[in-house]
N, C-alpha and C positions, 0 to 999 in steps of 0.2 A: 704381518703376512710375509712369508719367505718363499720365493719361487723355487721350484724343484725342476720342472721340465715344461717346455713349451713346444707344441707341435702345430705346424701350419701346413695346410694343403691348398694349393691354388689360391693363395691369399696375397693380395697386393702384387708386388713384383716377383714373388716366389711362385714359380710355375708348378713345381711338383711338391713332394712331401719334404718339409724342412723341420728338423728336430733340433732344438737348442736345449741341451742338458746342462742345467746350472750346477748339477752335482759334480761336474768335472772341475769346478773352481775349488772344491774342497775348502781349505782354510783361507783362500784368497778372497778378500772382502771388497776390493776395489778393482773394477775392470772398465775398459774403454770399448765403446762400439764405434768403429770407424769404417769408412768406405766412401766411394765417390757419390756425388749428388745424384739422388734418384735411385740409388741402389737398393734402399729398403731398410735404412737404419731406424728411422722413426716407426717403420711398420712393425718392428719388434714390440715397441710400446703400444702401438695400435692393437696388436693381436692380444696382448695381456688385458688391455682395457676392454676390448670387444668381448673376450671370453667371460670376463667378470660381469660387465654391465650391459653389453649389447651395443655400445657405441665406441668411437675411437678416441685416441688420446687428445686430439684437438677438438673433438665433438663437432667436426665439420663434415664427416662422412659417415654413412650408415654401413652396416655389414654388407648389404647388397652392392654398394659401390666398391667394396674391397675385393670383389672377385677378380682373379688375375686375368689380364688380357692374353697371357701366354697359355692359359689352360685350354685343354681340348674339351669338346662337349661331353665326353664321358667322365671327366674328372669332377668331383664334388668339392666345393669350397667349405672348409671347416677349420676350427681352431680348438685344440685341446690343451688345457693348462692345469698342471699339477702344482699345488702349493701347500705350505704348512702354516698352521696357526697354533703356536705353542707346541704341544705334543701330538696334536691331531693333524692328519693329512687328508687333503681333499683333491678331487679332480672335477673339472667342469668341461663339458663338451658343448659347443655351440656352432650352429651353421645358419647362414642367412637364407632368405628366400632367393632362389636362383633358377635359372633355366638350363637344364642339362638334357643329355640324350636319353631317349627311352631305352629301357633294358630289353624290351621286346618290340620288334617292329622298327620302323624308321621315324624320324622327326624328333622334336624336342618336347619337353614337359616342364611344368613349373613345380619345383621342389619347395615345399613349405619350410619356413624357418622353424628351428627347434633348439632346445637347450635342456641339459640334464646335469644335475649336481650330485656327486657321489662322495661318500666318506670312505676312506681306504683303510685297510688293515696294515699292520706293520710290514707285511711282505709285499705290499703294493696291490693286492687283490681288492675287489670291491667288497665293502662291508655293508653298506646300505645306500639306497637311493634317497637323498634328502629332499630333492625337488625335481619334478619334471614339468611342472607348471608353476608360474610365479617364481621363476628361478632368480631373477634379479633381486626381488625383495629378500629372498633367502640369503643371497650373497651380501647384501647390505647389512643384514642382521649379524652375519658371521664377522665381517670386517669392521663393523661399527660406524661406517660412513657411506654416503652415496657417491655416485660417479663424480659429481662436481668437486666434492671435498677430496676424493681420491686423487684427482688431477692437481689439486693445490697443495697436498701434503706428501703424497707418496710418489706419484708419477707426475713430474713437472714438465709438461710438453713445451715444445718450441713456441715462443710468443706468449705463453701463459705463465712463465716462470715467476714473473714479478707481481702477479695478481694479488698474492697474499699480502705482500708489502704495501702495494699501492691501492688496495681495496678501500672503499669508503667504510665508515663506521658500521653501517647497517649490513653490508656484505660480510664484513669480518665477523659481525655478531652471528650471522647464520652459520658460518664455518665453525666457529667455536661452540655454538649450541650443539651441533651434531657431535663434535669430537669430545666434548666434556660432559655431554648429557645433562645440560643445565635446564632442560625442559621442566624438571621438578620444581625449580625455583619459579619458573613462569607459571606453573600450575598453582603454586602457593599464592602468587600474586593474584591469579584469577579467583582462587577461593576467597581470599581476603576481600577482593573487589565485589565478588558475588555476595558475601555476607554484609558488606557495607551497603551495597545497593538494596539488599533485602530489607535491612533495618530502616534505611531512608525511605524506601517505597512504602513499607508498612506504616511509618509515621505519617507520610504524606497522604496515604489512603485514608487513615483514620481522621486526619484533619479535614480531608475533603468530605467525609461522611458528616462531620460536625457542621461544616459550612452548609452542606446541602440540607441538613435537618433544620438549621436556623432559617434558611431561605424558604423551605417548605412551610414553616410556621409564620413566615412574614415578620420576623423579628431580627434585630441586628445584634442583640446581646442575649446571653443566656439568662440574665436577671429578669428579663421581660417574660420568660416562660412561667414563672411562679404567679405573677399577676394574672396571666392568661388562664391558669388553672383555677384560681379562685373565682374569676368571672364566669367560667363555664359551670362551676358548681352552683352558683346563684341562678343561672339560666335554667338549669335542670330542675330545681325546686319549683320555680314559677310555672313551668310548662306542666309539671305533674298535677298541680291544682286545677289549671284550666282543662286539662284532659279529663279529670274526674267529673266535672260539671257537664261537659259535652256528652260523656258516656251515659249519664242518667237520663238526659233529655232524649237521646237516641233510643234507649231501651223502652221508654214509655210510649213513644210514637210507633215503635215497631209492632206492638200488640194491636193497635188500631189497623195497621196495614195488613196484618195476618188475617183478621176477620173479613176485611174487604176482599182479600184474595180467595177465601173459601166461598163466599157468596158469588163471586165472579165465576168460579169453577162450576157451580151448580147451574148458573145461567148458560154457560158454554155447552154443557152436556145436554141440557134441555133443547137448545136450538139444534144441536147435531142430530138428536133422535127424531125430532119433528121433520127434519129434512130427509132423514133416512126412511121414515114412514111414507112420505110423499113419493119417493122413488119406488118403493115396493108396490104401491097402489098402481103406478103406471105400468107394471109388468103383469097385471092380472089377466089381460086378454091373451098374452103369449102363453101363460101357464095353462089356460083352458085348451089351447091347441096341443100342447104337450100331453095333456091328459088323454085326448082323443087318439093321438099317435100311439100311446102306450097300449090302448085297447086293441088296435089293429095288429101291432107287433105280437101281442100274446096269441091272437088267432093264427097268424102266419107261422108262429113257432110250433103249433100243433101239426102243420102240414110240412114241416121241414124235411122229414125222412123220405116221404114219397118224392119230393122235388129233387133230392140228392140222387135217388135211385135213377130217375129219368135222365138226369144230366150225365150220369156215369155211363148209361147205355148209349147215349148219343155220342159221347167222347170216344168209346170203344169202336163204334161204327165208323166214325170218321177216320180213325187210325188204321183200321183194317182196310178201308177203301184205298188209302194212300199206299199201303204195303202191297196190295194187289196190283196197282198200276206199275209200281217199281219192278215187281217180279215178272210181269208180262214183258216189260221193255228189255230186261236182262235176258230172258229166255230167247227173245228174237235175236239179240246180239250173239248169244252163244251158238245158235244154229248157223249164222253167217260165218263165224270164225271156224266152225267145224268143216264147212265146205272149202274154205281157203286152205286150211292145213292139209286136207286130203289131196288137193290138186298139187301142192308144193312137194309132197312126198312122192307122188307119181313121177314128177320131173326129175328128182334125184335118182330114182331107180333106173332111169334111162341112161345115166352117166357111168354105170358100174364097169362096163367094158373098157372105157377110156382110162379109168383109174387103175385097172389091172396092168395095162401097158406102161403107165408111168412108174409103177412100182418096179417092174422089170428093168426099166431104164436107170433107176436109182442104184440097183445092185451093180449094174455094169459100170457106172461112173465111180463107185467106191473102189473098184479094182484099179483105177488109174491114179489114185491119190498119192501113194508112196512114190511112184515114179515121177509124178509132177513136182513133188517136194524136192526130190533130189535135183531135178533139172533147174528149179528156181534157185537153190542154194549155190549151185555151180555157176549160174549166171551172175550172182552177186559177187562171188569170188573173182570171176573173170573181170568184171568192171573195176573192182578194187585193186587187183594186182596190175591191171593195165595202167591205172592212174599212178600207182606207186613206182612202177618201172619208169614212167615218163618223168616223175618228180625227181627220182634218183639221178637220172641223166642230166636234168637241168641243174641240180645242185652241184654235181661234179663240174659242170661247165662254169658255174658261178665261182666256185672255189679256185679253179685254175686261173680265172681272170683276176681275182683279188690277190692271189699269191704273186702274180706277175707285177701288179701295181705296187705292192709292198716292197719287192726287190728293188724296183726303180727308185722309190723314195729313200731307201736306206743308202743306196749308192750315191745319191745326190747330197744327203745331209752329213755323212760321216766326215768328209774333208773340212767342211766349214766349222764343225764343232771342235775339231782338233786345233784349228788355228786360233780360236777365241778363248782358250784356257788361260792365256796370259792376262786377260782382263781382271780375273779375280785377285791376282797379285797386286796389280795397280790399284784396285779398289781398297784392299786392306791398308796399303800404304797411305792412300788418301784419307782414310778414316782416322789414322793416327795423327796425321798432320792437322786435320780439322779439329780433333780434340785438343791438341796443343794450342791452336789458335783461339779456340773458345775459352780455354783457361786463361790465356794471356789477355783476351779482351775483358774478361771479368775482372782481372787484376787492374787493368788500365782504367776501367770504369770505377773501380773502388778508389784508385788514386785520384781520379778526376773529381769524384764526389768529396774525397778528403780535402783536396785543394779548395773546393767551393766552401766546405765547412770551415777551413782555416781562414779564408777571406772573411766569412761572416763573423767568425770569432774575433778576428783582428778589428773589424768594424765595431763589434760590441765592446772590445777592450778599449778602443779610443773613446767611445761614448762613456764608458764607465769611468775612465781616468778624468775626462772632462767633468762628469758629475761629481767625482770625488773632490777635484780641485775646487769646484764651486761650493760643495758642501763644507769643505775644510775652511774656506774663506768665511763662509757664513757662520760656522761654529766659532772661529776666532773672534769675529765681530761681536757675536752674541755673548761670548765670554768677557770681552772688554766692557760691553755695555753693562753686564751683570756686576762686574767688579766696581765700575764707576758708581752705579746706583747704590751698591752696598756701602762704598766709602762715604757717599753723601749722607746715607742713612745713619751711619755711625757718628759722623760729624754732627748731625742734627741731635743725636742722643747726648753727645757731649755738651752741646749748647744748652740743652734742656737742663742738664745737671749743673751747668755753670750759673744758670739763673738763680739757683737756690744757695750758692756759696756765700758765706759770710766770713769777714775777717776774724781770724782766731778760731774758727771752727774747722775741723779736719775735712779734707776733700774725701768723698766716698770712694774715689778711684785710687788716688795716690797717698792719701792720708796727710798731705801737707796742710799746715794751718795758714800759710801765706799763698796768695793767689795773684801773682803779678800780671799774668796774661790769660784770663779766662776765655774759653772758646766763644766765638761769636756765631750767632745764628745766621744761616744763609737765607737768601730771599725766598727760595722754593725748596723745601725739604721733602724728599720722597717718603712715602708711607711704607709700613711693613708689607702691605699687600703688593706694592710695586716691586719690592725686592723679591718676594716670593714668585711673582709672575716672571720677572727677568731670570730668576734662577731656573724656573721650569722651561723657559724658552732656551736657555743655554744648554740644559741637560738634554732636551729634545734634539737640538742641533748636533750635540756631541754624539748622541746615539745614532743619528742619521749619518754622521761622518764615519762612525765605526762600521755601520752596515755597508756604506759605499766602499770602505776599505776592504771589507770582507768580499764584496762582489768583485773588486779588482783582483784580489788574491785568487779567488776561485777561477776567474777567467784566465789569469796568468798560468795557473796549473793546467787548465783545460787546453790552452793554446800550446803550452810546452809539450803536453802529451800528444796532441794532434801533430805537431811538427816532428816529434820523435817517431811516430808511426809513419809519417810520410818519408822520412829519411830511411827507415828500415825497408819500406817497400821499394824505394828508388834504388837502394843498394842491391836489392834482389832482382829488380827488373829495370834494366837500363832504358832510358828514354829513346825509343827507336821509331817514334811516330805518334800521331794523335789517336784518340779513341775512334774517330771517324775512319782513319786510315786502317786501323786494326779491324774495324767492323767490315770495311770493304774487302780486306784480305780474306776474312772469314767467309763473306758472302761469295767471293770468287771461288774459294775452296769448296763451299757447299754446292755451287753450280757445277763445278767439275765433278764432284762426287755424285750429283744427281745424274749427270751424263753417264758416268761409269756404272751407277746402279741400274740405270735403264738398260745399258748394254749387257750387264751381267745377268739381269733378269731375263732378257731375250735369250742369252746363251743357255741359262738354266732351262728355259722352256724348250729350246731346241734339243738339249741333252735328253730331257724327259721324252720329247717326241720321238727321238731316235731309239731310245730304249723301248718305248711303247711299240714302235714299228718292228723292232727285232723280235720282241715277244709275239707280236701279231703274226710275223712270218712263220715262226715255229708252230703256232697254232694252225695256220692255214695248211702247212705241210702235213701235220697230223690228221687234219680233217680230210685232206685229199686221199690218203690211204684208206680211211674208213669209208669215204664216199664211193671209191672204185669197187670195193668189196660189196657194198650194199647194192650198187647198180647191177652187178653181175648176178647176184643172188635173186633179185627181183625179176630179171629177165627169164631165168630158168623156171622159176615158180609159175610165171605167167604162161609159159608154153605148155607145161603139164596140165594146167587147169583148162586151157582152151581145148585140148584133145579130149578130156573127160566130158566136157560140156557137149561136144558134138555127138558122142556116143549116146548120151542120155536123151537128146532131142530126137534121134532117129527112132526110138522105141515108143514115141507118143504121137497122137494126132497133133497137128500144128496148133489147133485152137486150145488144146489142154496142156500145152507145155508150160503155161503159167499156172501155178498151184492156186492162186487166188481165184482165177476165172473158173477153174474146175469146182472148187468148193462153193462158189456162188451158185452154179447151176444145180449142184446136189441140194443145197439149202432151199432153192426155189421150188424144186420138185417135191421135196419132203413136206414143205409147208403147204403145197397145193393138195397133196394126198391127205395130210392131217386135217386140213380145213374141210375136205369133203366128208371124211369120217365123222367129224364133230357135227356137221350139218345134218347128216343122216340120222345120228342118234338123237339129236335135238328134235327133229321132225317126228320121229316115232313117239317120243315122250309128249310132245305137244298134242298129237292126235288123240292119245289116250286121255289126256287131261280134258280136251275139248268135248269128247264123248261123255265123260262123267259130268261135266258142267251142264251140258244140254239136258240130260235126263233129270238132274236135280232141280233146275229151274222149272221144268214142266210140272213136276210133282208139287212144287211150292205154289204155283198158280192154281192148281186144283184145290188145295187145302184152303187157301185164302178166299176162294169163291164161295165155298160152303160156309165159312165163318161170317161173311158179310150178309148172307141171306138169313142166317139164324138171328143176328143182332137186329135186323130190320123188323122181324116179327115180334121180338121182345119189346121194342120201342112202341109199336102200335098198341099192344095190350096194356102197357103201363100208362100211356097217355089217356086212354078211355077211363081207367079207374080214377086217375087224378082229377079229371074234369068233374066227375060227380061229387067228390069231396070238397072241391073249391066252391062249387055253387052252394052246397049245404053250409059252408062257413061264412057265406055272405059276400064273397068276392065276385066281381063281374066276370073276370076271365082268369085262366091259368097264369097268363103272363103277369097280371097284377100281383098275384100271390108270389110268383117267383122273384119279382123285383124287390119285394119286402124282405126276402130271405137274407140279403146282404146287410140289412139294418138291424137284424135280430140281436147282434152283439151289443148294440147301444141301449137295449132295454133296461139293464140295471142302472146305468148312469142317468137315464131319463127319469126313472122313478126316484133316484136319489136327489136330483135337482128339484123335483116337485116337492118332495118332503122338506127339503132345506128351506125352500121359499115360504112354505106355510109356517115353519118354526120361527124364521126371522120376523115374520109379520106379527106373530104373537109376542115375541120377546121385546120388540120395539114399543109396542103399546104399553107393556108393563113398566119399562124404564121411564117413559114420559110421565106416567102417573106418579112414580117415585120422586122425580125431580120437582114436579109442581108442588108436591107436599112439602119438600125441604125448603123451597123459596118462600112460600106463603105469599104475603102482600108486599115484601121488600122489593124496591126497584133495583135495577142492575147498576153496580157501583162503577166509578171512574178509576180503575186500578192504576193507570199510567200516572195520574196526578199524585196518588198516594206514594207511588214508587219514587217519583222525582223528589218529593219532599223528604222521604227517608234517605235518599242518596245524598242530598245536600247535608243533612245532619251527620251522616256517616263520613262524608268528606271532611267536615270540620274536625271530627274525632281522629280521622286518619292523618290529617295534616299535623295535628298536635302530636300524634304518636311518632310520625317521621321526624319532627323537630326534636322530640325527646331522644329518639335513637341516635340522631346525628350528633346532638350535644354530648350524649353519653359516650358514643364512639370516639369523638374527638377528645373528650376528657380522659378516657382510658388510654388512647394512643399517646396523649401528652404525658400521662403519668408513666407509661412504659418508656417513652422517649427520654424522660428525665433520668430514669434508671440506666438506660443505655449510654447516655452522656457521661454519667459517673464511671461506667465500665470503660468507655473510650479514653477518658482522662487517665484512668489507672494504667491502661495499656500504653499510652503515650509516655507516662512517667517511667515505666519499665524500659521502653525503647530508648528513652533519653539516656538512662544509665548505661544501656548496652552501647549506645553510640559513642559515649565518652571513650570506651576502650577500642571498639572496632574502628571508629573514625580516626583516632590517633594512629593506630596500626596501619590503616589504609594510606594516610597521608605520608607515612614513613616509607612503606614498601613501594608506593606508586611514584615516589620521587618528588612529591610536591614540596617537601621540606628541603631535600638535598639537591634536587634537580636530576638525580639518577635513580632509576627504579632498582628494585632488589636484584633482579636477574642481571641487569647491566653492571651493578656494583660487583657481583660475584665474578662476572666475565672480566671486569676491569682488574680485579685482583689476580685472576688467572693469566690475563694478558701481561701483567707486571712480571709474573714468574717466567712466562715465555720469553719476554724481552731480556730478563736477567740471564736466562740460559743462552739466548742468542748472542748477547754481548760478550759472553766468554769466548766465543769464536770470532765475532766481528772485531773485537779489540785486537786479536792477533793478526787477522787478515788485513785490517786497515792500518796496522802499525800504531795502534792506540789513538787513532784520530777520531773515529766515530763511535757513538753509542746510540742505540735505539731507546726511546722512552715514550711513555704515554703522554699525550698533550694535557696540560693542567692549566691552560690559560682561561681562567674562569670569567674574565671580563667578556669573553666571547660567548654570548648566550646560546648561540647555535651549538658550539662545542660542549657547553654545559649539558645540553640535552642529549648529546651523543656519547661522549665519554670514552670511546674506543679508537680514537684517531692516533696514529703513530707519527712521531717526528724524530728527526735526527739531531743529536747534539754534537757540534763540531768543536773538539778540544783545541783546535788551532785558533779559531776565532772567538770561542767562548759563547757562541750563540746557538740556539736551537732553530731548526728550520724544517719545513715539510719534507717528507721523504721523496716526493716527486722532483725535488731540486737536485738530487744526486745525478752524477754522470752515469753513462751506460755501464761502465765497469763497476763503479761504486754501487749502483743499484743491484747488479748481479751478486756482489759480495753480501750486501745487506739481505737480499732475498734468500741466498743460500744459508746464511747464519740463522735467519728467522725460521726457515723450514726445518733445519736441524734442531733448533731450540724447541720448536713446537712438538716435534717428534719425541724429544726427551720428556717434556712435561706431560704430554698426553699419555705416554706409556707409564709414567710414574703415577698418574692419577687413576688410571683405569686398567684393571687386569684383563678386561675384555677386548682391548685394542692393542695389537702388537705391530708396532711400526719398525719391523726388522729390515726394511728395504727402502731405498730411495733411488729414483731414476731422474737424471738431469739431462735435458735435451738442449744443447748449445748454451752459449753465454760466455764461454771461456775465451772466445776470440777478442773480447773487449778488454782483457787484462794484459798488463805488461808482464815481463818475465818475473820480476820480483814479487808482484802481487799474485801471480799464478802459483809461485812457490808457497806462499802463505795459504792460498785456497786449498792446494793439494795437501798441505800438512794438516789442515783442519779435517779434510775428508779421510786422510789416513788414520787420524786419531780415532775415527769411528770404529776401527777394527777391534779396539779394545772392548767395545760393547757388543761385538758380534754382528754388527749391522752391515748389510750388503749395499754397496754404492755402485750404480751403473751410470756412466757418462757417455753421452753422444756428442761428438765434436769433430770438426775438421782441422783443429789446430795441430800442426805437425809436432810442436814441442810436447804435447800430451802423449803422442805415440812413442816418443823417445823416453818419457819419464814413467809411463805405466807399462809394466811388463806383462800384464794380463789383459788380453784384447779379444774382442769378438769381431773378426774380419768379415765384412759383407762385400761379396764380389758381384759385379754386374756383367752379364753376358747377353748375347742376342737371343738367348732362349730362357731368360729369366735369371733371377738372382739366387745366390747361395750364401750361407753363413756358417762359420766354424770358429771355435775358440783357438787362440794362439797363447800357449802357456810357456813363457820363456823362463 
């Protein structure tokens, strides 16, 4: 990734739009970002990281926290970053959620966060929108790593620079996994583990099935299953024989039971029919009554038509009588209504003369309408203009008063503001002095802290020297003890050889055949184990002495470096007081500045008030001219309107000078006349309708009276004829015959019931004779006893059948199970063969054999390459003292399981030690070398990741001048690879040595940045 252009707006300390165009650097690949504390140097890195990932370089602030405090509500906070990856160019635009001014109206609104990623054409125009949602994942895919890895490899923020060097094994693994895409090796491990677990689980599942099957059959071994099969086969043959005998006995007895059941059925039917015949005989009396009713209904049926005719005449007569009564009542009501309507019409005719006069009055009032309207409108204008004239006079008076007050305020404030202008000069001078005191206090605090550190180091040095002296004495003593024990052991060996010497035989040591003084054995000879133990103790003590010596050398170097820094600082800053005294001087200067700030603020406020008053005076003078003109115009218009109003009022009666009153009187009179006309027309219509209704009701009464008389005569004649026929049919009265007319519909059903009774009686007698013939002389059998005995025989046969089925089912199941066992054993054999390969491969890649899994082994090899690349630069920067290496101390089981820990080999002492034991400057050099080495290896291994840029925030202040030269040389060598290196630092020496700089200036209105190309 190579930066092209960075644009910030209202971001951090940058109040406005700030553009940093990296194309201005051209072929310059090393540049310095410098400026005062808080000016916004690190904000440049924050903006790049925020544009790409949505967080800042230190990952401690969100985009919303980065909105500039100097920004106005109308400004929008955003970052635009243009960068190149290989031959392609991209631009990303991102803005945080923020509160800005509304474009319409007043107040603020919440602007949502947004981000867009573009691919650009060669001419810089937009080629395509790559992402408007999920922008951060798209950036991660382009760059090849996430925000955390970006801050550890490309953008090294203040305080996080040494994380890659000092990270533990697991954290370093996560970084390298992303950079080198080793997840495929992890996936391979997972696939092997998955296959291993599948084979193991299948084998275990089959064995579980075998165990469950044996447990189900209640056997411990598979050999017992064959014996169980033979036993079941014998049981099956025995049960078949017993079942055959029981079946023959049951079938013979079943024929006896069937005959008894047939005889019992005949006895049951006979008893039922006898009981049914008794019930029919009990209904004989009721059937005789039914036969008599049928005869009467047949006679009444012959007289049904005359009875219906008589009833119809009677019904019509009753209905005609009711209609006659209703018509008579309505005729009476119609006559009364006719009299009332005639009287009302006569009363209306008496009011005709009054209505004529009212119509003439309406015509007269209509002639006043136009003049009354004119008079009303003039009255409204009169009131309005009178009010406007008064308001114009009052406004002119108010403006004159405000103008006078404004003049007095200006005359009083102007002299005071002129005198206080000198406060601003004193305030700027005080700010400069306060900044100098603050810088000096920081240096004094740094010197004081350095003195404390020197004292602490001197104390550690004394303790280390004492520990070294003690360890040296112990090592010397242990060496003497080892040599003494070894001498005694050798003497003992000589004594053992001397015991076997014989005169004339050669000595196995010197070869002499004479032995004048053979070695004598000591009282207590040490064993070989004692010698080895003493040797180990001496070696351990010597190793401890060397480590103590290394600690002393390290502390000597550290102390010398600290004392050198103290002398440099004291040569630059003479001792002119304690930290507390400098702090008090700064506090006094701040207090004086606060007083001046307060006075200056008051002066600025008074200046603004004076300017406001002068503007206000000008406005009052302009308003005075306009108000005088408006007041005179309103007075003249009011006078003309008053004259016209008086002329219009003289032409009208006083009561009708108001148009509304006139129109109300006209409307009242018109409504009165209209109402009279409507009432007259309605009265005439009502009189005509009443006359017609009265004549109609009288005619209706006459017709209904004739109809009632005719129906009465017809009823009398029909009744006489019916009486004669009823007596002839045998009925006592007409009423008796008419009562039976309603029961005539029952005649068919009654005849049917009687016929059915006679038929049932005859059928029952026949069935009784048939059953008695079938039974003969046999008694009624005990069917229940026969059934119980048959059920017992059937149960015996059923039990044997169940036993046979159970034994056969168990035999079949066992036979099938034996086949399944053979199949399971075949599967287990196949899985065992598979496991030989899969299990061995799993043990290898999971680290059970070596202690390091497959992916970690690959990462270890990659880390070795990174360390080799880092050591090429670290060797130059540390003057060939230090080398980074991977820890291979296999006695430490914890490290054996980790495998990615880094240690530092010190060529001065000959020992390796953890990286966290390096000093601050040494840690910076090692971290820088590691970051550059990592960039080289990552770019060599992956064409998708381009580490064309590295930014370093601070760290150079811990280096002496010579070491700083070596570090800069290593960074300058990167230009050969075309890599861009940006450094953020306060170190003055860097500004002198680096001629390409990005200067960040701090002002009271926000910061600005610009390249200095010398």
